[in-house]
Every structure is written in C-alpha cells, then in structure tokens.
N, C-alpha and C positions, 0 to 999 in steps of 0.2 A: 467631438471634434473627430477622435478616432473610429466613434461608431458612422457619421457621418462618411467618414472616408472610405471606411469598410464600403457601404453600402451606393453609394457611388462607384466602386471599384467591382461589387459583385454586378449592379447592372451594367457597366460599360461591358464585362464578361459575357452577361447574358446576352446583349443585344450584338454582340460581334458573335457569337455563334446562330443567333435570328437574323440578321438583316446582310443583304437587301435580301439574300436566300438562307432561308432554312439549312443549316449543317456546312459541312468546310471542305465538300468535295462532290464532282460532279463529272461524267463520263463526256468525251468526246471524240468523235471519229476522227481518226489520221488518216482519212481515202474519203476523196470527194464522191459527193452519190448526188447530180446533178442534173442523171437524165436517165436515160433509158440503158443506156451502155455500159453505165456508172453501176445501175442496178443488176443487170446483169451479172458483171463482173462480182460485184460483193455480194449476191443472194444467188439463189438458182439461175440460169444452170451452173454457171462459173465456178460458183464455191466448191462444188460437186471435186474440180482437178486438185485444188490444196486438199479435202479432204480424202482421195488415193494417195497423192504423194503422202501423208503422214502415214497413211497404213501401208505402205509399204516400206519407211522409215520413218521411224517413231521419232528419230533425231528433229528432222526435217520441222517439226511443228513448231519450233524457236524462228526459223526460214518463214513462214505463212501464217504464225501465229503471232500474237504476246506474249505466250505464255514464257518464254525469254528474258520477258522484263517486268514479269508480273509475281509479286509478295503478296501471300495471305498476311493479314495481322489478326488474330485469331485468339481470343479472349473467351473466356466462362464469366469473368466479373469478381472470381472469389477475392481475389489479391490486387483491387486496383489505387494504384497511388496509396496517400497515406488514408484512403476512405474505409478500405476494408473490402466485405466480402458484400458487394451493391447488386450486383446480380449482373447478370449480361446486358440487358438492355439499357441499364443504368451507364456502363462502360461502354457507351459506345459514342460520346463525345472524347474519350479519350483514345481510341483505337480511328476515329478521323482523325485526331490531330496524328498518330501517330503516321499515318499514312500521307498525311502531310508534309511531313519531317523527311519521309524516304522521296516526296517528288522534287521538294526544293530542293534539300541537299546534295541528290544522286541523280534525280534524274526516274526513278524506279516508280514503276505505276504501283499501285496496292487497292486491295479491297480488304474493306476491314470486315470480321466475319466474327457474330458475336452468338456463342452457343450456350442454350439452354442445358447444360451437363455437369453434374457437379462430379459423376461419376469419371474418376481420373483414365479408366481402360476402356470404356463407352467415348468419352471424347478423345482419346488417341483415335479409335476406329474411325469417329467421324473425319479428322482431319487425315488419315491416310486415306482414305476414299475422296478428295478432294484434290487427291496430286494429280490428274491428269492436269486439272485449271492450272496451275502455278510453275510459277521456276522457283522459289521457296518457300519455305514459310518461317514469320515469323510469330512463336510466340509470346502473349504476353499478359499481365497480371492473373496467375494463375496462381494459387496459394499453395506452399511447402504442407507435406512435403510431396504432393497428388503433382506437383511440377516434375519435378524428377523421374513420375514414373510416366507421365505424358509424354517427357520429352525421351527419353530410353526408347519406349514402343516405337513413336514415331520413326525415330533418326534408325533403329532394328527394322522399320520395314516400309521405310520411303527412300527413293534411289535422288532426292533432291534434299539441298540442304534446309536444314529443320534447327533452330535457332529461339531459344529460349532467354528476350533480351534482359529481362531483369536478373538473370543470373550471370549468362556471361558478357552480356554489354555493359554490367556495372562492373565485371572483374577486369573486364579488357581495360575498361578508362583508370583503374585503381591500379589497376596493373603498369598503364605509363606513368600514373602520376607519382606512383611509388619509384619507377625506376629512375624519373629525375630527382626525387627528392634524397635516393641514397646518394648520388651524384652531388648535392647541394650538403648534403650532411657530413658528405666524405664515408659514407659506412656501404660496408658489403652485406646483400641478403644472406648470406649464408653465416654472417656471425651474429644478428639482431634477433630482438625475441620481439615477437609478436603477440598482443593482448587483443582480444576480440570478444563485439558484444553483437548479439544476434545473430541466432543460429538458423534463421531461413534461407530460402533460395540465393540471394545476392550475398549474404556472410557465408556460407559454405562456398561456393563459386569463387568469391573473393580471396579464399585462406586455400582453396587449391591452385588456383594462378600464381599466390604467391609463393607457392611452394614448387611448381612450373619454373618459377624466376628463380629457385636456387633460395629459399626460404627452408631451414630445416623443420620438419612436422614436429619435432620434439620438442620445440622454443617455440609453439604456437600454444595459447592457452586460450581455449574459448570458453564464453560466459556469457547464459543469455536470461530469461527472468527468475530459473532455479539456482542460479549461481554457476559456478565452474561446473564444466561438461568433464565428467572424471568416470574410471573404468569400475562400471560397478553401475552407475543411477539406471535407476528406471524412470524417474520423472520424466516427461516432456521429451525423448529420445527418439532418436531417430537412427537409422544405421548414418546416416550422412555426419550425421554429429558425432557418435560414435568414434568416427576415423581420426578425430581430435582432442580423443578422451586424454585427460590427462592427470597420471596420480590413483589415488584409490580414493580419497577421502575428501568430503564438501569445503568448498572456499568459497567466498566473493571473491568481488573484482576490485575490492580495494586490498585485500591481502594478496593476489596475483600478479597484481599490476606494477610491482616495486623493480626498478631498473628497467622498465620495458625500452625498448628503441621506438615501439610504432605503433600506438593506440587506431585500430580499426573498427568505427562503429556505425551498425546498421539495425538499430535497434529506437531509441524515442530519445524526446530531452530528458535532459536534468542526469542522464545516467553515468556521465565526468563530473567529478567534482575539481576543484582547482585543488586539492589535497592529494586527489589521485594524482595531478599533472605532476606536483610538485616531489613526490614520490618515485614516477618516471627518471628513466635516466637524463642525463645530461641533453639540451636543445631536441627536445625529444620531436618524432612525428608524428601528428594528431588529425588522423580522419574521421569526422564527425558528421556520419553523411546523411542521417535520420531527416528527413524532411516534415514536413517546413519546420520544424526547430531540431539545430543540431543536439547530439548531446553535451555537449558545455558549445557556449560562441566563443569566435574567435576570441575576443575582447577580454574575455575571462583567463584563455588560457593566455594571454601575452602579461597580464597581471603578476605571473606568477613563474613564468618561464619566458621573457621576452623574445628568445632565440626560437623558438620552437618554429617548425613547419608544419602549415594548417591548410587541409582543403574543409571544403564542405558541401551538400547539394546545393545551396543557394548560390543566385545569383548577384547576392550583392556584398558576399566575399569573393574575395583573391579565391582561385584555385575551386572553380566548381566541376563538379564529378560529376560531367552529363553524359550520360547516352546516346546523344546524338553526336559526340564525337566519334564513335564506331556504327553503330550497325547502318546507315545508309552507306557506309564507304566500303564495310565487308561484304555485303550485300553485291555492292554492286564488281564489286572483283570475282565475287562468287560466281553470278550470274553471267559475267561477261565468257568466263571461261568454262563455263556448263558445267561447276561441279557438283559432284554429288554427294557432298557433306561440306561443313567447316570443320576443319581440326583443329587439332593443338598448334600445328604448326601457323594455319591461318592466322589463328587469335592471337601469338607472339608475333607475327610479322606483323599484323595490325598495330601492339603497343609499342613495338621497337620503330614504326611511322610514325606515330602520335606524339611519341616521346622526342623524336629526333626535330621534329619542325619547333617544339616548344624551346627546342635548344638551339633553334634557327633564327637568324632575324624575322622580327615579327612582320607579315604582311602590311602595305600600306592599306590594304581593303578593310582588315581585322580593325587596326586603328583605327579604321573611321567609323567602322561598326562602333567600337566602345572607347571614342575621345574621352580625355581626361584621367584614363585608367594606364598604370603602369604595366607593359609590357615589354618585358626587357626577362631572359632567364634568369631566373634566383628564386629565391623561399616561395615571393608571390605569384610569381608564373609557373608554374611546374606544367601544365599541360595548355596547349592554344585553346583558342577560342572557336565555337560552334562557327563564327560565319569567317573564319580564315580558308579563302577558297582555295588553297594550297592541298588540303586534305585529302580530295577526292583525288588526285592527281599519285599521292604520296600513299596514304593510305591504300587505296585500290588497287594499284598497281604492285606493290608491296603482296597483297591478299593474292593478287592473281599469279607471280610468281610463286608464291608456296602454294598455291594447289596445283603447277605446274610441277614442281617438284617432288610433290607429295604422289602423283598420280592418281589426283582425286579431280585432274580436267577434263573433260571429254571436248570441248573443242580447243583447246592448247592455242597459246596467240605466238604470231611466228613472230611479231615483234614489240616487245615491252616495252621499248623508247619509244617508238610510234604512240602505241595505247597510251602511255603515262601523257605526251603530247595532244593526243584526242581530248583525252580527261580535261587536263589542264583548258584545252578549248573549248568546253563544254560551260568554263566558268567564266575564265578571260577571254570574251567576246574577242578579242583582236590576235589573241594569239595563234590563229590558222593564218590568217592574210597576211600577218607579218612576219611569216618565216621565212617567205624567202627576202625582205628588208633585212632582216636581221643575220641569215646567212649570207647575206652582201658586206652587210658590212664588219663580218670577220675577217676580211680580207685585208683591215689595216687597222692599224692602232689609229684611231684619230682623236685627237683634243678638242673636245666640247665644253666652249664656258655660259655658264649660267647664271646669267646678269643678277636675278632674285637670290641668294646663293643661302642666306637664311631660311626661308620658306620651309616648313616640313616636306611637304610634295617633293621639292628639289632634294633634299636632304636625302628622302628613300629612295627617289629615283637615281641619285648618286649611286648608292649603294647597290641598289639593281644593275647599274650599270657594271659597278666592278665584279659584282658576282655573275654575272650573265652574256658579258661582252668585254672584248679586249680596249676600248675604248678606256680615256681615260678623263673625269670629270675635274674641271676647273671650276672655283665657287669665287664667287665675289661676295662678301660679307666682312664682319666684324668678327675675328678668332674668337673671341671668348663667347660672342653669343651662340656662333655653328656650335664650338666646343660641349656648351650645353646643350643644345638640344640634341646635341647624336645624344647626351649621353638621357636626357628625358625621355626621350624616345624611344630608348633603348636598341640604339644604333651601334655596332660594333665600330663605325669609321671612325676617324680625326682627322684632323687638318694638319698637315704639315706631312703624317705619315701615310693616309691613304690615297690624299688629291691635293693637289695645290690650290692655296686660297690668296685670293687680294685680297688685302687689307682696304677699301676706299680712305681710312681715316688716317692710314699712317704704311705707305707702302712705298719700296728704294724704288719702284719706278716711275715713280708720282712725277719727275720733270721732264721725263723723256713721254711720259704719254699725254702730259698737259703738251708739250712741246709742238707734238705728233698731230694732235686736236687742233691746234691755233695755225698750223702750216696750213693744214688742208685746209681750214674755214675763215682762215685771215681775211679775204676779200668778201666774205659773205657778213660782215661787220659783227665776226668773232673779236673782240679784243683779248690780249693775255689773259689781262683778269677775268672773263667770261671761259676761258679757256682753263684757267684753275678751278673756276668754281664749279664747272660742268662735271671736272675731273676729280671731283673729290664729291659730288653729292651721286651724278645720274650713274646707276652702275651698266645700262643699256648701253651708255655710249663708252665708257670701259671695257666694255665686254669686246664692242662694234674695234676700239683701236685693239684691241688684241690681236683679233682677223686681221684686221689690215696690215699689222705688222708684225704678220706671224707667228706668234705666240700661242694662236688658237688656231685650228681649222672650222670650228665653227660656234654661230652664237646661238642660244637660247635664251629668250625671253620672253616678257608679256605674262605672267602668272597673275601679278595686277597692274592695274593701270590699264587706259585707253589704247586699242588696236594701233590706231593711227600716229598716238603720241612717240610709242615703239619704233614705229617703220618710218620714220621721218630722221632719229637717230640712225638707221639702220642706213637709207639713204642716202642721207650725208656723207658718211664714212666710207661705206661699203658699194654704193653702186658706182662705180668706175670701172672703167676697164672694159665699156659693153656691157656689163650688169646692171640690170634694171628691175626692179620686181613688178613682174607681170602679170600677176593673180593671187588668189590665194584658195587653195585646192582641200576642202574637208571630203574626208573619207569616210561615209555615212555605214557603222556594221547593222546590219537589219536582220530580222529572223529568215529573211528568203536570201542573202546577202549581198554583198556593198553595193552600196550608192556612193558616186561621188559627186559632190557638188560643186561651181565654181561661177564666178569668182565672189565668195564671200565677203571679202575685206576693200581690197587697194583699191578700185575702182569704182565711184559710184553710177556712173554711167557712161561705160566706156567706148572708146569707138571702135568702129569695124577694123581697125589693124588690131586695135588691142584685144577685143574680142578673140580674132584669129589666133593672136598668139596665145590667149587662153586655151584653146581647142588644141595647140599642136603642144603646149606645157604642160595640159591636161592627158594629152596620149603618152607621151611620153612619162612622167607618172606611174600614169594606173599599170604600165606596162610593168615596174617595180613589183609590183605586188602578184604578179606572175598573172595577172589580167586581161584580156583581149578587150581594147577600148572599142566602144561602139556610146558615140558621143552624139545627143542632141543640142540643137542652138534652141532654147525654149525662150517663146512670148506668148502674147495675150494673140497673135497673127496667129493663120494656119495656111501656111503653104498660099501665104501669099493675098490671104482674103481680107489683110486690114493693108493702111497705110499712114500708120503713125510713126513716129521717130524711133521706138524700138524694133519696130520691124523693119524698116530701110535699115538699121545700123546690121540686123541680125543678114537681112537680105547683102548687103553688100561686105560682110563679114564671111558666106558662105559663096560668093564670085570669087574672094581672094584665095578663101582655101581653095576653091577648083583648080588656079590658075597654078596654084601650088605642085598638086596633083600629091596628096600625103598620102602614106601607107596603112590609113585606117579609118575604120568606117564611121562615118560622118552623115547626120540630117539634119535639115532645118528649113524655113522655121517652122515652129509648130507647137500646139499646146502640151501642156505636162500628160493628160492622158493617151495621146496619141504617140508621144514618148515611150511609155512604158508599154504599150498594148498594142501589140501588131494586129489586132483585128480593127480597130480604131481606123491605124493607118493606113490599111490597107483598102480599108473602105474610104478614104480621103486619095490616098496616092498609091492608088496601085505602083507594084515595082519598086519599094522604095529601097534606100539605099544599104539596111541593115535588117537583118533579120531577130526577131524576140523584142526582147525591153533591152532599151538603152539602159548603161553600167555609167554614163559619166552624163550632169545636164549641166550644160552651159546659159549662166542667165545674161540678158540685157542689163541689168540692175542689182548691185550689190545687195541693195536694201530686200529683193525677193529673191537671190540665192542665201539671204543669211536667213532669212524669213523662213524658208523651206528647210533649212539646214536644223533651226530650232523646233522646230514642228514634229521633223522626225525623230530629233531628242527627246523631246517630252512626250509626245500622244503615241509613237511609236516603237519606245526604247531604243533607240537607235544608240549607239555608243560612236563616239567622235576620234577620229585621229587626224591631229591636225588641227589649225591649219597652217598646210603645208605651204611654204613660201616662194611661190615659184619664180626663177629667171634671176636666181642671186644666184647658182653656180652652187648651192647648198651651202654659201656660206653664212646663211641666218635665216632664221625661222622665228616668226611673231606669235605664238599661242595667245589662248584666252584665258580669263579668270577662273572661270568653271573647269579646268583641265586637272585631272587626276595624279595623282605618284606617278600609276601606272603611264596614263595618257602622255606625260615627259618622258617617261622608257622610252615609249615609241617611237616618240620623235629623235628623241636620242640617237636611237635605232638608224632612222632616216636623215639624218644629221652624221650621222658615223660613215654614211657609204661614201664610199672615195668617188671622185667625182667622175672615172673613171667608166663608173658603171650608173654614174648617176645620172650620166646623159643633156 
C-alpha cells in the first residue's frame, strides 16, 4: 500500500510539471502589441528613446524596463535540496519552482538560470556579468564551501543585492523562530547554550545569525560528521567552521549536548537520540531541520521531554521552518527602494517582522488555508504560515525601512505607511478601494450587531474590527460557545471583556425584546407566544430589534441561510419611517478595477420606479468608494430595438431619471458589451451620455444581476464586497453565506459609516 501510494504521488508530481504545458513558467507581455503603432513603440524606432534615456542615466532602467522587478535565480546544481550534486540541468525544476514562489508571494518576476560551472570563481564571474539584466540575484543550491566564495565575490563586485537563500533565508526564518522560542521558554539569547549539527552553508549562516541576535559565540558547540569542531582539527575543516571551534580535544555530540538549551540540526536523520534530549536542559528547544527526515521526530522528543519546543522543516508538523517566509519579502523590500545590497540590518528587520506576525492574531486567510491547525502563538506556533497575506506588508516594509536607514537605498520612499498600504492592497484586493470607507467609518464609533455571533468568520471580523476600527462589535450567541471558539481559533478577544454578547437562551432583556417585537407585529398575526419563540430562536430578528431599540446602530446578518429569509425580518422590524429595501448592490473588484452590480437580491423583476431608486442609490453608494459613477441600464434591448417587458421597464426608468435630472452619468437601455465598450456604443448611439466603460451595471432582473455577479466571481476571480442593502439608512445589511471574514470586516466598515456620510 505504501509503495502504491508513493507511486501515485510520484506520478502526480510528474503530471503537475508536464501538463497542460511543460514547466511552471512562461513569459507574458505587459504592453499591448495589436497594431503597427504598438510595434513601432515596443521595438524600432520607439524603443531607441528608452535606450537613450538609460544611456544618459542608468538609474532610469527601473523606469523603462522590468529590471527593477526582476530577480535571477541562479544555481549550478551542486547541492539541490536533499538530492545532492545532481547537476545544473536536473536542478531546473527546483529553480523554476523558486521563481513561481517569488511571483506568487511577492509578485516578483524571475528568470531561472542553471549554469554548468563547478568552479566557484568562474561561476561568480558569470553571475557578475549578468548584472545589467537584473535588479537582484538569488543564489540557490550551491554546495559549501563554494557558496561562500561565490556570494562573497558577487557581493564585492556587484551593485545589486546578492542573496544566497540557503544560507541567509534559512538563517532568517530560524532567527524568527528562535526569537519567539526564547519568549515562550522565558530565556534570553545571551544566556543559552547552543549545540548544532551540520557545518554547511545553512548551518553556518544560522549560527552567525544567532550570534547577531545575542548568543555568545563561546556558548555555541558545532558538530559535523567528524564530531566536535575544535581548535586544531584538520579533517573536513573550513574557515567558516573554524570560527566556531570549541576546545582543543575531540568530542562527539552526546558528550557536548549536556545542559544545552537549543539544539539546531541541519544535518541528517537520526542524529539526535532520545538519550541526548534527556541530557539537555529543562524544556529544551529543538530545531530538527533536516529534510525530508529530521534529526529526531517530534513525537520521539515529546516522549522524553513533554515541555520541549520543536521545529522541523516539514509541513506535517508544527513550526515548519520554510524559507518562503523570508525570501520573497526581503527581495520585495530591497527591490522597491533600489537597494544595492541586503545587509545585516535588513535581515534583522525581516526576522523581527516575521516573529511579530506570529505573536499577533492569526489572519483569517491563513486560518482558512490551514483549517484544523491550531494557530495561536505558543510552543506550536512560533512562526506564521507562508499563506499569511500580511507577510508582504509587514516584512517588505520593515526591510525597506532598514535599507533606507542604513543608506543602501538608491530610491528611498517618501511615505512608508503608504507603501505598506500598497503592499497590503496587492494581496487584500479590497484594501485600496475600501480605504475611503474605512476612513469615513472612523468619524464615529458605531455599534455593529452580528446575528451569527458564533461563526468563526464573525469572530475573526470582530477581532479585526477591534484592531483596525473604532466600532464596537456586538455578537449574538451562546457565551460558552463563543468563548470556546475564540480560544480554539487563537483569538485574544473574549465576550464581556472585549465585546458585548447577547445570549438568546438567557438574556435579561428577553422580556423587553419579545414585548417590542409583539408590539410591532401584533396586527400581522404575531401572538405573544410566537414573539417569545422568535426572540429565543431567531438571531436576525433579535439583532433587528436591538437596532430598532437603539441598542445597536446597524445589523449584519446572513452568513448562513437564504437572503430573502433574513430580509423578511429586516423589513418587518426596520423598514419604517420612510426606510425600505431599495436594492442589493455588490462591488466586484476585478483586475482592471471596480465594477458595481445591482440589483442582485431584493426585487426579482423591479418596476421602473424601483429601477430608478436602484440607480440613484447606486450612484450615492459608489461615491463612498471614491468612484465617479457611470451607470448603465442593461437589458437584452439595445437603445429601443426591442419591445419586451424588461426593455419597456428600463425605458420607463430612464424617463423617470431624466425627469429628476440627477447629477451623475447614466445611459440605457443597452447590452453589456455596449455598456463596457465605448467603441460599440459610439457605433450604435454616437454621443451617448458617458465616456469609457460603465462602472455600475443595473439590470432589469435580480436573476440576471446575480448571475453576472457569480460569473465574475468564478471566472474572473472577482472579489465581492457586499451585498450592500440600499435604502435602509445603513441600519441593516444582509450578506451571503459565501462571505469571508475580511468580507465581514469590509461590511462592518460600510455599516460603521455615520448616516450623515452615508447619504
């Protein structure tokens, strides 16, 4: 069975690399090349202008070419993963993979370059000759001690960052994990004894990093295949190992590990035994990082040292020391300020950023990617997960700051906070367009009640609200369930201390709530018994009653169940005093910008007056996002060429809008392609009412609007903000079950905007 499973996994890996197109990379153009004009600009004669600008000022290469975002991943294949010296060609899948990680995690473009050159000085000369092409160089999988020579020579000769990831990337992630291990264990770097196995590039770099972090060199004991590295030893010695020589007599690992606080393994399987663990100090820290099999398995450690803090290089155990936590983001920061090198200060900044993220609340996105794992700071969570989207903003901005402070930035940034927001916006697609809404929401501290307060997404959104806004979350749920789930998900918030909680099973306001509900609904068939039952079981109705009684400012509901079911209770309780649900507006964030869709939920076939209300409401809401509305009334008919029901309703709505003379651009009725393409629109109706593409699409059927919304989500990777329930004075919003924790945070900011700014 194991052999069959291995064969299946092997074939799956090979298929991944072969199909549907060989390899993991391709090159795509970033500029149009559709006609002779484009060709003349991309190549001769227009390209000469860019060439002359760069000749006059070499720094402009980052303006006119991709150099400023281009990294070379270079290897000679002499030390590939755990495969050893397999040669340059066989290393290519690994180097392509590294380039993919650069692109995925930091949007950095890469060329992988595999070089048939075992001589380190000749390899360094080849790398240096490539400097005009790249903004930085990532050296990879070059054996020790050759890697030290190659990196030193390249750093001396080149004026761009050169970074050997096997050394420094590993050292940075180990440094971050060790920083937090010290906190968990209550120890200090200056006081600990470190025993390490493995004198290769990664091992030496990790030890040098620990020294930079405060470990005393005299307290470091390095062992390799020959045993202890001691003064005067001749076998298998390098200058790098000699820097950690201890004593003058031979010894083995078992003899030097007594009372050690930290074991750092970058060697091979089975090197550390349970007897050696027993000999270490209390609650030892064990980083067994050999791959694929560590120096000792975590389960074997725990049998003899239950309080041990353990990290490995594997993803199936807690605390995976993975270089992807570091290299994309340290390069991102270095490239963005035009750094001439990656220095110690930048590496320490990287360590501090990674370590701080692990101590912060886990992101909802990382929790979703690693569902089922405990991700609360502690012995089993020393470093964040690679898919934590906050890494790029935190780490790259810290690296950029350090580069500027140490004088190696050739293009220093004017506003680091704005830079971090831009980085966050590259992974949180909603961040930039939501910024005006978040800013407006800070003008007042509003009380937002969540009907489904036991949902993990709601709990994470509530935690984020407390961290990022002035608003106060109120959750409806059972106290013991909410508290237990906060604990399980690693959230620091607790009911009663950080947020208000309404317990539907036992709340002192129960009598007031059902009485209010009965008073509102007594002449609509709701008896006192029904009112009591609703206020015990229906959290949407409870939340709406709280808003009605001015105990909350806005309700968010709908994380499970059917939209119209929730909307019915919102209508019953809150659609009073001139308020009524007008339409549901969804903001779709696409690669080329925002697109608003309405009405996705409220009216299945809206009347002309309802369409008019939808258009006016959409214009008001779109402006909240800093967008100038250009609204298209979309249907099958094209400027009067059909006479079906939807076309007639749209034309009547257009007449109603014209009579009101609104202060925004709108046009209709028309097909989607005409709404989004001015060339088509000009051919059909020259001189239409707005220029360019519409940014708001209003449909004559909620079925069509919802279908367009879902197509954009699935096929165009659109990110939805909403739906926003228009017409309710910001007193209620009904979301959909597909919403994420960040989506709920966005909706809380929309709900948190004071009515005066809501329009």
